[in-house]
C-alpha positions as CSV (number, residue, x, y, z in Angstrom):
1,M,0.0,0.0,0.0
2,D,1.2,3.5,-0.8
3,R,2.6,5.2,2.3
4,R,0.5,8.3,1.8
5,V,-2.7,6.3,1.5
6,F,-1.7,4.4,4.6
7,I,-1.3,7.6,6.5
8,L,-4.6,8.9,5.3
9,S,-6.2,5.6,6.4
10,L,-5.0,6.2,9.9
11,F,-6.4,9.7,9.6
12,F,-9.8,8.3,8.9
13,L,-9.7,5.8,11.7
14,L,-8.7,8.5,14.2
15,G,-11.6,10.7,13.0
16,A,-14.2,7.9,13.2
17,P,-15.5,8.9,16.7
18,C,-16.5,12.3,15.2
19,L,-19.3,10.6,13.2
20,A,-21.8,11.1,16.0
21,H,-22.6,14.4,14.3
22,V,-22.4,14.7,10.5
23,G,-22.6,18.0,8.7
24,S,-22.6,21.5,10.0
25,P,-24.7,22.5,12.9
26,D,-24.9,26.1,11.7
27,V,-27.4,27.3,9.1
28,Y,-26.4,29.3,6.0
29,F,-29.1,30.8,3.8
30,Q,-29.7,33.4,1.1
31,G,-33.0,34.6,-0.1
32,E,-35.4,37.5,-0.6
33,A,-37.3,39.3,2.1
34,G,-39.5,41.4,-0.2
35,P,-37.2,43.8,-2.0
36,Y,-34.2,42.9,0.1
37,Q,-31.6,40.2,-0.8
38,L,-30.3,38.8,2.4
39,A,-27.5,36.4,3.4
40,V,-28.1,34.8,6.7
41,M,-25.9,32.8,9.1
42,I,-27.4,31.2,12.2
43,R,-25.1,29.6,14.8
44,T,-27.2,27.1,16.6
45,P,-26.6,26.5,20.3
46,P,-24.9,23.2,21.4
47,M,-27.5,22.7,24.1
48,I,-31.3,23.3,24.1
49,P,-32.6,25.6,25.5
50,G,-29.9,27.8,24.2
51,V,-29.1,31.0,22.5
52,A,-28.6,31.1,18.7
53,E,-26.4,33.8,17.2
54,I,-27.6,35.4,14.0
55,E,-25.8,37.5,11.4
56,I,-27.6,39.0,8.4
57,R,-26.0,41.0,5.5
58,A,-28.1,42.9,3.0
59,A,-26.8,42.8,-0.6
60,A,-27.5,46.5,-1.2
61,P,-28.0,49.6,1.0
62,G,-31.4,50.7,2.2
63,L,-32.2,48.2,4.8
64,L,-33.0,50.1,8.1
65,Q,-34.4,47.5,10.5
66,V,-34.4,43.7,10.9
67,R,-36.7,41.9,13.3
68,I,-36.5,38.1,14.0
69,V,-39.0,35.7,15.5
70,P,-38.5,32.0,16.4
71,L,-41.4,29.5,15.9
72,Y,-42.0,26.0,14.7
73,I,-42.3,25.3,11.0
74,V,-45.5,23.3,11.3
75,G,-48.2,22.6,13.9
76,P,-49.8,25.0,16.4
77,G,-46.4,26.5,17.3
78,S,-46.1,27.9,13.8
79,K,-49.3,30.0,14.1
80,Y,-48.7,32.1,17.2
81,P,-45.3,34.0,16.9
82,P,-44.0,35.7,20.0
83,P,-43.0,39.4,19.9
84,P,-40.0,39.9,17.6
85,D,-36.4,40.8,18.6
86,V,-34.7,43.6,16.8
87,L,-31.2,43.0,15.4
88,L,-28.5,45.6,15.9
89,P,-26.9,47.2,12.8
90,S,-23.1,47.4,12.7
91,K,-21.6,50.8,13.4
92,D,-19.0,50.2,10.6
93,D,-21.3,48.5,8.1
94,P,-24.9,49.6,7.8
95,Q,-25.8,46.5,5.7
96,F,-24.7,44.1,8.5
97,F,-27.0,43.2,11.4
98,T,-26.4,40.9,14.4
99,G,-28.4,39.5,17.3
100,K,-29.3,36.6,19.5
101,L,-32.4,34.4,19.8
102,W,-33.5,31.9,22.4
103,L,-34.4,28.4,21.1
104,M,-36.4,26.8,23.9
105,A,-37.0,23.3,22.6
106,S,-35.6,20.8,20.2
107,G,-37.3,20.3,16.9
108,S,-37.8,21.9,13.5
109,W,-37.8,25.6,13.9
110,Q,-37.9,28.6,11.6
111,V,-36.5,32.0,12.1
112,R,-38.9,34.5,10.6
113,I,-37.1,37.6,9.3
114,E,-39.0,40.9,8.9
115,A,-37.1,43.5,7.0
116,D,-37.9,47.2,6.7
117,G,-36.2,50.0,4.8
118,D,-36.2,52.5,2.0
119,R,-37.9,50.1,-0.5
120,G,-40.7,49.0,1.9
121,S,-40.9,45.8,3.9
122,G,-40.6,42.1,3.4
123,T,-40.6,38.8,5.2
124,M,-38.8,35.5,4.7
125,A,-38.4,32.3,6.8
126,V,-35.1,30.4,7.4
127,P,-35.4,26.7,8.6
128,V,-33.4,25.9,11.7
129,P,-33.2,22.3,13.0
130,A,-32.6,22.8,16.8
131,F,-31.1,19.9,18.7
132,A,-28.8,19.3,21.6
133,R,-25.5,17.9,20.4
134,S,-23.4,18.0,23.6
135,T,-23.6,18.7,27.3
136,L,-22.1,21.9,28.6
137,P,-19.3,21.5,31.2
138,M,-19.5,23.5,34.4
139,Q,-17.5,26.7,34.4
140,T,-14.1,26.3,36.1
141,D,-14.5,29.1,38.6
142,L,-18.0,27.9,39.6
143,G,-16.8,24.3,40.0
144,A,-13.9,25.5,42.2
145,L,-16.2,27.5,44.3
146,L,-18.7,24.7,44.8
147,A,-15.9,22.2,45.6
148,G,-14.6,24.6,48.2
149,L,-18.0,25.0,49.8
150,M,-18.6,21.2,49.8
151,T,-15.2,20.7,51.5
152,L,-16.1,23.3,54.1
153,L,-19.5,21.6,54.6
154,V,-17.9,18.1,55.1
155,V,-15.3,19.5,57.5
156,A,-18.1,21.2,59.5
157,I,-20.3,18.1,59.7
158,V,-17.4,15.9,60.8
159,S,-16.3,18.5,63.3
160,I,-19.8,18.7,64.8
161,F,-20.0,14.9,65.2
162,G,-16.5,14.9,66.9
163,A,-17.4,17.8,69.2
164,A,-20.7,16.1,70.2
165,R,-19.0,12.8,71.0
166,R,-16.1,14.5,72.9
167,E,-18.0,17.1,75.0
168,G,-21.6,15.9,74.9
169,Q,-21.4,14.1,78.3
170,L,-19.1,16.5,80.1
171,E,-20.1,19.1,82.7
172,P,-19.8,22.7,81.6
173,G,-16.2,23.8,81.8
174,Q,-14.8,20.3,82.3
175,P,-11.9,19.5,79.9
176,A,-12.0,16.4,77.7
177,G,-9.7,13.6,78.7
178,P,-7.9,11.0,76.6
179,V,-10.9,8.7,76.5
180,E,-13.2,11.5,75.2
181,Q,-10.5,12.5,72.7
182,R,-10.2,9.0,71.3
183,A,-14.0,8.6,71.1
184,A,-14.2,11.9,69.3
185,R,-11.7,10.8,66.7
186,V,-13.5,7.5,66.2
187,A,-16.8,9.4,65.8
188,M,-15.2,11.8,63.3
189,A,-13.8,9.0,61.3
190,I,-17.2,7.3,61.2
191,A,-18.9,10.5,60.3
192,F,-16.3,11.2,57.5
193,V,-16.9,7.7,56.0
194,I,-20.7,8.2,56.1
195,V,-20.7,11.7,54.6
196,T,-18.2,10.8,51.8
197,G,-20.2,7.6,51.2
198,L,-23.4,9.6,50.9
199,L,-21.7,12.1,48.6
200,S,-20.3,9.3,46.4
201,L,-23.7,7.7,46.2
202,G,-25.3,11.0,45.4
203,G,-22.6,11.7,42.7
204,W,-23.2,8.3,41.2
205,W,-27.0,8.9,41.1
206,W,-26.5,12.3,39.6
207,K,-24.2,10.9,36.8
208,V,-26.7,8.1,36.0
209,A,-29.6,10.6,35.9
210,A,-27.6,13.0,33.8
211,A,-26.6,10.3,31.4
212,E,-30.2,9.2,31.0
213,R,-31.3,12.7,30.5
214,A,-28.5,13.4,28.0
215,Q,-29.5,10.2,26.1
216,E,-33.0,11.6,25.8
217,M,-32.0,15.1,24.9
218,I,-28.9,14.8,22.7
219,Y,-29.7,14.2,19.1
220,K,-28.6,11.1,17.4
221,A,-29.5,10.3,13.8
222,P,-31.4,7.1,13.2
223,K,-29.3,4.1,12.4
224,L,-29.0,3.1,8.8
225,S,-28.3,-0.5,7.8
226,A,-27.1,-1.3,4.3
227,S,-26.7,-4.6,2.5
228,M,-26.2,-5.9,-1.0
229,L,-28.9,-8.0,-2.7
230,P,-28.4,-10.2,-5.8
231,G,-28.4,-8.4,-9.1
232,G,-26.4,-5.3,-7.9
233,K,-29.2,-4.0,-5.7
234,M,-28.6,-2.2,-2.4
235,L,-31.1,-2.4,0.4
236,L,-31.2,0.4,3.0
237,R,-33.2,0.3,6.2
238,V,-33.9,3.4,8.2
239,G,-34.0,2.6,11.9
240,E,-36.4,4.0,14.5
241,S,-35.4,7.2,16.3
242,S,-36.7,7.6,19.8
243,W,-35.5,11.2,19.6
244,H,-38.1,11.8,16.9
245,T,-40.9,9.7,18.3
246,R,-40.8,11.3,21.7
247,R,-41.8,14.6,20.0
248,V,-44.9,13.4,18.2
249,E,-46.7,16.6,19.3
250,A,-43.9,18.8,17.7
251,V,-42.2,16.7,15.1
252,A,-44.0,14.7,12.4
253,T,-41.7,11.8,11.4
254,R,-43.0,10.8,8.0
255,I,-40.4,11.2,5.3
256,I,-41.3,13.6,2.6
257,P,-39.7,14.3,-0.9
258,D,-36.8,16.7,-1.2
259,H,-36.1,17.8,-4.8
260,G,-38.5,15.1,-5.9
261,H,-36.8,12.2,-4.0
262,L,-37.4,10.7,-0.6
263,M,-33.7,9.9,-0.1
264,H,-30.5,11.4,-1.5
265,L,-27.8,8.7,-1.2
266,F,-24.1,9.5,-1.4
267,L,-21.5,6.8,-1.7
268,I,-17.8,7.9,-1.2
269,R,-15.0,5.4,-1.5
270,T,-12.6,5.7,1.4
271,P,-10.0,6.5,2.3
272,Q,-9.0,7.9,-1.1
273,M,-12.4,9.7,-1.8
274,D,-11.7,9.0,-5.4
275,R,-15.2,7.6,-6.3
276,F,-18.4,9.5,-5.7
277,Y,-22.0,8.6,-6.4
278,H,-25.2,10.6,-5.9
279,L,-28.1,8.2,-6.1
280,H,-31.8,8.2,-5.3
281,P,-33.2,5.0,-3.8
282,V,-36.9,4.2,-4.1
283,E,-38.9,3.3,-1.0
284,D,-40.1,-0.3,-1.0
285,K,-42.0,0.0,2.2
286,G,-42.0,2.2,5.3
287,G,-38.3,3.0,6.1
288,V,-36.9,0.4,3.6
289,F,-35.3,1.6,0.4
290,L,-34.0,-0.2,-2.7
291,N,-31.5,1.1,-5.3
292,D,-30.4,-0.5,-8.5
293,L,-26.7,0.4,-8.4
294,P,-24.9,1.8,-11.4
295,P,-21.4,0.6,-12.3
296,I,-19.4,0.9,-9.1
297,S,-15.7,0.2,-8.5
298,A,-15.0,-2.2,-5.7
299,G,-13.9,-0.8,-2.3
300,H,-14.9,0.4,1.1
301,Y,-17.6,3.0,1.0
302,Q,-18.9,5.6,3.4
303,I,-22.6,6.1,3.0
304,F,-24.5,9.3,3.7
305,A,-28.2,9.3,3.3
306,D,-30.2,12.6,3.5
307,I,-33.9,12.5,4.3
308,V,-36.4,15.2,5.4
309,R,-39.2,14.7,7.9
310,E,-42.7,16.0,7.5
311,S,-41.9,18.6,10.1
312,G,-39.0,19.9,7.9
313,F,-36.4,18.3,10.2
314,P,-33.5,16.8,8.2
315,D,-31.6,13.7,9.1
316,T,-28.3,12.6,7.6
317,L,-27.9,8.9,8.2
318,T,-24.5,7.2,8.0
319,A,-23.2,3.7,7.4
320,E,-20.2,2.0,5.8
321,M,-19.8,-1.2,3.8
322,E,-17.6,-3.1,1.4
323,I,-19.0,-3.0,-2.1
324,P,-17.8,-5.5,-4.7
325,E,-17.2,-4.6,-8.4
326,I,-20.6,-4.0,-9.9
327,S,-21.4,-3.7,-13.6
328,G,-24.8,-2.2,-12.8
329,R,-27.3,-0.3,-14.9
330,P,-26.2,2.9,-16.7
331,L,-26.7,6.1,-14.8
332,A,-30.1,7.7,-15.6
333,G,-32.3,10.4,-14.4
334,D,-30.9,12.5,-11.5
335,D,-28.3,9.9,-10.6
336,S,-24.6,10.9,-11.1
337,A,-21.1,9.7,-10.4
338,A,-17.6,11.1,-10.5
339,N,-14.0,9.8,-10.5
340,A,-11.2,11.9,-9.0
341,P,-7.6,11.6,-7.9
342,A,-7.0,10.1,-4.5
343,L,-7.2,12.7,-1.7
344,L,-3.8,12.8,0.0
345,P,-2.9,14.3,3.4
346,N,-0.5,16.8,1.7
347,A,-3.1,18.0,-0.9
348,V,-2.4,21.5,-2.1
349,G,-5.9,22.2,-3.4
350,N,-7.1,23.0,-6.9
351,A,-9.1,25.7,-8.7
352,D,-10.2,23.7,-11.8
353,F,-11.3,20.2,-12.6
354,Q,-11.4,18.5,-15.9
355,L,-14.8,17.0,-16.7
356,P,-15.4,13.8,-18.8
357,N,-17.3,15.7,-21.5
358,G,-14.2,17.8,-22.4
359,T,-15.1,20.9,-20.5
360,R,-13.7,21.9,-17.2
361,M,-15.2,23.3,-14.0
362,V,-13.5,26.4,-12.5
363,W,-13.7,27.5,-8.9
364,E,-13.6,31.3,-8.7
365,R,-11.5,31.5,-5.6
366,Q,-8.5,33.1,-4.1
367,S,-5.4,31.1,-3.4
368,G,-4.5,29.9,0.1
369,P,-6.4,28.3,2.9
370,L,-10.0,29.4,3.7
371,P,-11.2,30.6,7.1
372,A,-13.5,28.5,9.3
373,N,-16.7,29.6,10.9
374,Q,-17.4,32.4,8.4
375,L,-20.0,32.8,5.7
376,L,-18.3,32.3,2.4
377,W,-19.5,32.3,-1.2
378,F,-18.4,29.4,-3.4
379,R,-18.7,30.3,-7.1
380,F,-18.2,27.9,-10.0
381,H,-18.5,28.0,-13.8
382,I,-17.9,25.7,-16.8
383,E,-15.4,26.4,-19.6
384,D,-15.2,24.7,-22.9
385,A,-12.0,23.5,-24.7
386,A,-11.5,27.1,-25.9
387,R,-11.7,28.4,-22.3
388,K,-15.0,30.2,-23.1
389,T,-17.6,30.2,-20.4
390,V,-20.5,27.7,-21.0
391,T,-23.8,29.5,-20.7
392,N,-26.4,26.8,-21.2
393,L,-26.4,25.2,-17.8
394,E,-29.7,23.5,-16.9
395,P,-31.7,23.0,-13.7
396,Y,-30.6,19.9,-11.8
397,M,-33.5,18.7,-9.6
398,G,-35.0,22.2,-9.7
399,M,-31.7,23.8,-8.6
400,A,-28.9,25.6,-10.3
401,G,-26.6,23.0,-8.7
402,H,-25.7,20.9,-5.7
403,A,-22.5,20.8,-3.6
404,E,-21.3,18.3,-1.0
405,F,-18.7,19.5,1.5
406,V,-16.8,16.6,3.1
407,R,-14.0,16.8,5.6
408,S,-11.2,14.3,5.1
409,D,-11.9,12.5,8.3
410,L,-15.6,12.3,7.4
411,S,-16.6,14.2,10.5
412,V,-18.3,16.9,8.3
413,F,-20.7,16.2,5.5
414,A,-23.0,19.0,4.2
415,H,-25.3,18.9,1.2
416,V,-25.6,22.5,0.1
417,H,-27.7,24.3,-2.5
418,P,-27.6,27.8,-4.0
419,D,-30.1,28.9,-1.3
420,G,-27.9,27.5,1.4
421,S,-27.4,24.5,3.8
422,A,-31.1,24.1,4.7
423,S,-33.0,21.4,2.9
424,M,-35.3,22.7,0.2
425,A,-38.2,20.7,1.5
426,A,-37.9,22.6,4.8
427,V,-37.5,25.9,3.0
428,E,-40.7,25.2,1.1
429,L,-42.6,24.4,4.4
430,A,-41.2,27.5,6.1
431,Q,-42.0,29.9,3.3
432,A,-45.5,28.4,2.9
433,S,-46.1,29.2,6.6
434,L,-45.6,32.9,6.1
435,P,-48.7,35.1,6.5
436,G,-50.6,35.2,3.2
437,K,-48.8,32.3,1.7
438,A,-50.6,29.3,3.2
439,N,-52.4,28.6,-0.1
440,Q,-49.6,29.5,-2.5
441,P,-47.2,27.0,-4.1
442,A,-43.9,26.3,-2.4
443,A,-41.0,28.6,-3.1
444,A,-38.8,25.9,-4.6
445,G,-41.2,23.8,-6.5
446,E,-40.6,21.9,-9.8
447,N,-41.1,25.0,-11.9
448,S,-38.7,27.2,-10.1
449,T,-34.9,27.2,-10.1
450,P,-33.4,28.6,-7.0
451,G,-30.0,30.1,-7.4
452,M,-30.2,30.8,-11.1
453,E,-31.1,34.4,-10.8
454,M,-28.5,35.4,-8.2
455,P,-26.4,38.6,-8.9
456,G,-23.8,38.0,-11.5
457,M,-25.3,34.8,-12.8
458,G,-27.3,36.2,-15.6
459,A,-30.9,35.5,-16.8
460,K,-32.3,32.0,-16.9
461,S,-31.7,31.8,-20.6
462,Q,-27.9,32.4,-20.1
463,I,-26.9,30.4,-17.1
464,S,-23.2,30.6,-16.8
465,G,-22.4,29.5,-13.2
466,V,-23.6,28.6,-9.8
467,A,-22.8,29.9,-6.3
468,F,-23.3,28.4,-2.8
469,P,-23.3,30.1,0.6
470,Y,-21.6,28.0,3.3
471,G,-19.2,28.1,6.1
472,F,-16.7,25.4,7.2
473,P,-17.5,24.4,10.8
474,K,-13.9,23.6,11.7
475,P,-10.4,23.6,10.2
476,G,-9.0,20.8,8.2
477,L,-8.7,19.3,4.7
478,Y,-12.0,19.3,2.7
479,R,-13.1,17.8,-0.6
480,I,-15.9,19.5,-2.4
481,F,-18.1,17.8,-5.0
482,V,-20.0,20.4,-7.2
483,Q,-22.7,19.1,-9.5
484,V,-24.4,21.0,-12.4
485,K,-26.3,19.8,-15.4
486,C,-25.1,20.6,-18.9
487,A,-26.3,19.4,-22.3
488,G,-28.6,16.9,-20.6
489,G,-25.9,15.3,-18.4
490,V,-24.9,15.8,-14.8
491,E,-21.3,16.9,-14.4
492,T,-19.4,16.7,-11.1
493,G,-16.4,18.8,-10.3
494,V,-14.1,17.8,-7.4
495,F,-12.1,20.3,-5.5
496,D,-9.8,20.2,-2.5
497,T,-9.0,22.9,0.0
498,W,-7.5,23.6,3.4
499,V,-9.4,25.4,6.0
500,K,-7.7,27.2,8.9
């Protein structure tokens, strides 16, 4: 085995424990609130209840005030919004607004944004899946203070028992003799053992209760089992999720279509990440999906499966399996595949990628590593053999394109669209819940093409590129798969970059 591939294999193994949470917890979104084009970043809290941090940037001057309201996407909680909070404009940049918002319960939320300015007012809704992903440690100063108080309390209790045994039967003013002193020490030792025993028992009970509570509160995606059937078919079974079913009153668990498909299946051969497949299994029965695989190269594959619940809550399910060489059926419909060079630990990154049809995809980027935890715009276009920009891109599943951001250790997987990191099914539900839109068609239906009329991208008849708003959740080496449709076929560009 190549030494570099071996090193990268160890990198994957070390990163495996990070798979408890896949994708990015923060939400990136761009859309229109009436006459205002807004780019939104929402940093979700690690624990619920918790405070979300919100940043909004207007594409043009004239926005004077932004108000935000949290409420559920569906159900009774979507009909009675609380009073809005007002975001604060930046002193240095009048187009930039920031603020904080409490999310009081887990589930499928929306942040409703009300914008007012020189050109009137407008409203839009941003889906926000709220879930606890970790427990918060106690602050060091507070822990030290409580430990000191507990020590003082233990010393006081033990001292009281010792004093009671030593002086409890003496006359007033009579000094304690050797017998009373020994008895006091024995009493203090017994008291110390009892008190520390009770504290240990209480600590054990507290840890067990906290672990049970954390098990209930901390989100875990449902399990996904994958197996091969004769004839090159893959069977996928979505497991039950107690995290979802406990919230029947707030979260509907039925799977709904997203871009016309109930499941978006991604297969990535590891550790090289040199084979990529975006497939769409068909539901055989509740929670069981079948997929007639296309030609697939043998190897060990990481599986990511995106589904969306009826509430708008997205799940990214994961599994891994060995897949043999499969001749398979030809790619058809929305299914796609890509071959790329192996991802190596010392990858330097690339700004263009040669496509099988003779064109190349170009990433309009600056050189060097990219920053983490910042809203970035990822812009791509296609060039023909003469280096002229291709302007006849077509909608791909109703979108200008799709992008998958994958960290080299597989701890991050994010399926992003031109409108952002939120699932389009959730966006449709959230937009439909806005006042006056209950009976209107969804914002991203089959006849619309989100992302194709963004600034600098031209009219729909001259589509020359695609852009995605996204922010890397942490530093590291990332591989980005960018998918567009050109001349009736889906083309996938593959790009590597370092994030610091």
